[in-house]
C-alpha positions in Angstrom: 36.7 145.5 48.9 36.1 143.3 52.0 32.6 143.7 53.3 31.8 142.0 56.6 28.7 140.0 57.3 28.5 139.9 61.1 27.2 136.7 62.7 24.6 138.5 64.7 22.9 139.8 61.5 22.3 136.4 60.0 18.8 135.0 59.8 17.7 132.7 62.6 15.1 130.0 62.8 14.2 127.8 65.8 12.0 124.8 64.8 12.6 123.0 68.1 14.3 120.0 66.5 16.3 122.3 64.3 18.1 125.6 65.1 19.5 127.3 62.0 21.5 130.4 61.2 21.3 131.7 57.6 24.1 133.7 56.0 21.9 134.4 53.0 18.1 134.5 52.4 16.6 131.0 52.9 13.1 129.7 53.5 11.2 132.1 55.7 14.2 134.4 56.1 14.4 137.0 53.3 16.7 139.9 53.0 16.9 141.4 49.5 20.4 142.6 50.2 21.6 139.0 51.2 20.6 136.8 48.3 24.0 135.2 47.9 27.4 136.2 46.7 28.1 135.3 43.0 27.5 131.6 42.5 27.4 131.0 46.3 23.7 130.9 47.3 23.4 129.3 50.8 25.4 128.9 53.9 23.2 127.4 56.7 24.6 126.6 60.1 22.3 123.9 61.3 22.0 122.2 64.7 19.9 119.0 64.5 18.5 117.5 67.7 19.1 113.8 68.5 16.7 111.4 66.7 15.3 114.0 64.3 16.1 115.3 60.8 14.9 116.4 57.4 12.4 114.1 55.9 12.5 113.0 52.3 12.4 116.0 50.0 13.7 117.1 46.6 16.2 119.4 45.0 17.1 120.5 41.5 20.0 122.2 39.8 22.1 123.0 42.9 25.6 121.8 44.1 25.1 121.0 47.8 28.1 120.5 50.1 27.6 119.4 53.7 30.5 120.1 56.1 30.1 118.4 59.5 31.3 120.3 62.6 30.3 117.7 65.2 28.0 114.7 65.6 26.8 112.4 62.8 24.4 112.8 59.8 22.7 109.9 58.1 22.0 110.3 54.4 19.6 108.4 52.1 18.7 109.3 48.5 16.8 108.2 45.5 20.0 107.2 43.7 20.4 104.4 46.3 23.1 106.0 48.3 23.0 105.8 52.1 25.4 106.1 55.0 26.8 108.2 57.8 28.8 111.4 57.6 30.9 112.5 60.6 33.4 115.2 61.5 36.4 114.8 59.3 34.3 114.0 56.2 32.5 116.1 53.6 29.5 115.2 51.4 28.6 116.6 48.0 25.3 116.1 46.2 24.7 117.5 42.7 20.9 117.8 42.5 21.0 118.2 38.7 17.7 117.2 37.0 16.3 116.1 40.3 17.0 114.0 43.4 15.1 113.0 46.5 16.9 112.6 49.8 16.6 112.6 53.6 19.1 113.6 56.3 18.8 112.8 60.0 20.7 112.7 63.2 20.8 109.0 64.2 22.2 109.6 67.7 20.0 109.2 70.8 21.8 111.9 72.8 24.2 114.0 70.6 23.3 117.0 68.6 24.5 117.2 64.9 26.2 120.5 64.0 26.9 121.2 60.4 27.2 123.7 57.6 25.1 123.1 54.5 26.3 125.0 51.4 24.6 125.6 48.1 26.5 126.7 45.0 24.6 127.4 41.8 25.8 125.1 38.9 27.3 126.3 35.6 24.8 124.1 33.7 21.2 123.0 34.6 19.7 119.6 33.9 22.8 117.5 34.4 22.5 114.0 35.9 22.2 114.0 39.7 25.1 112.5 41.6 26.5 112.0 45.1 30.0 111.9 46.6 31.5 111.6 50.1 35.2 112.2 50.9 37.5 112.2 53.9 38.6 115.6 55.2 41.1 114.9 58.0 41.5 117.9 60.3 45.3 117.3 60.3 45.3 118.3 56.6 43.8 121.7 57.4 46.3 122.7 60.0 48.5 125.6 58.9 47.7 125.1 55.2 44.9 125.2 52.6 42.9 122.0 52.1 40.8 121.9 48.9 37.3 120.7 49.8 35.4 121.1 46.5 36.5 121.9 43.0 35.3 121.5 39.4 37.9 118.8 38.7 38.1 116.9 42.0 41.7 117.9 42.4 43.7 116.9 45.5 41.1 114.6 46.9 38.3 117.2 46.8 34.7 116.6 46.0 33.7 117.5 42.4 31.2 120.3 41.8 29.6 121.5 38.5 30.8 125.1 38.8 34.1 127.0 38.3 34.4 127.5 42.1 36.8 126.2 44.7 36.1 125.7 48.4 39.1 125.7 50.7 39.4 125.1 54.4 42.1 126.0 56.9 42.8 125.7 60.6 45.3 128.2 62.0 47.0 128.3 65.4 47.1 131.6 67.3 49.5 134.0 65.5 49.7 131.8 62.4 49.0 133.3 59.0 48.4 132.0 55.5 48.1 133.8 52.1 45.8 133.4 49.2 45.8 135.0 45.7 42.5 135.6 43.9 42.7 135.9 40.2 41.6 139.2 38.7 37.8 139.5 38.5 37.2 136.5 40.8 35.0 136.9 43.9 35.8 135.6 47.4 33.8 134.7 50.4 35.0 133.7 53.9 33.0 132.0 56.6 34.6 131.7 60.0 33.6 128.4 61.7 35.2 129.3 65.0 37.9 131.5 66.4 39.2 134.9 65.4 40.9 136.1 62.2 42.2 139.2 60.5 41.7 139.4 56.8 44.0 142.1 55.4 43.7 143.7 58.8 39.9 143.4 59.2 38.7 141.5 62.2 36.3 138.6 61.7 34.9 136.3 64.4 33.1 133.0 64.7 30.0 132.9 62.5 31.0 136.0 60.6 31.3 136.2 56.8 33.3 138.4 54.5 32.4 139.3 50.9 35.5 140.0 48.8 35.7 141.7 45.4 38.4 143.6 43.6 41.1 142.2 45.8 43.9 139.8 44.8 46.3 139.4 47.6 44.7 138.1 50.8 46.4 137.5 54.2 44.7 135.6 57.0 46.1 136.0 60.5 44.7 134.0 63.4 44.2 136.1 66.5 43.0 132.9 68.2 42.8 129.4 66.9 40.5 129.6 63.9 38.9 127.2 61.4 37.4 128.9 58.3 36.3 128.4 54.8 37.3 130.4 51.7 35.2 130.3 48.5 37.0 131.3 45.3 34.1 132.1 43.0 33.7 133.0 39.3 32.9 136.6 38.4 29.3 137.7 38.9 27.3 137.3 35.7 
């Protein structure tokens, strides 16, 4: 089964300084049919206006991955971490037993465009932690690049869940295959471009829930950057 989640059906919020599209229920957007997919709980596509951001706030028991699409994000947290994250980098924050942080756009004139991803952890109450890794676009072209994994393999960030997040960037007409183990769930988010997944068309901003499928083929109709989540079976 490959069930499409069209971009136009995502939740949308315009706070002036922040414009956000929600693939799953989040904050004031609630759809009982879109509460996540397996351990994947949130994919928010955020556009943060120059000189603004999210003030200091807290999280618990969530694996949070920030994937920068353009611009710069400044991070500060209660563990003492601070710094800038740009395109070609990825951030992971394990909220664990609790962490306070703020995120802002330090630019005076450039919008920050990002994906914020939440994955439910396998265990609650673990120590909070933070990690930032390089994610060169050249390593995505025509191949799979591991972005997050439970063991930090191949330069990926380490998350506390039996899930793997992959990224790829395909040229028009280029294809790539992936095999999901029996019983695993998949989810695809298209950042930009056009894809076919086993013959189903997906476009920029679209998602695709995958279950009871093992052999997946991704064919780019136009240049496409996309994410693939390989998730544990639903509880």
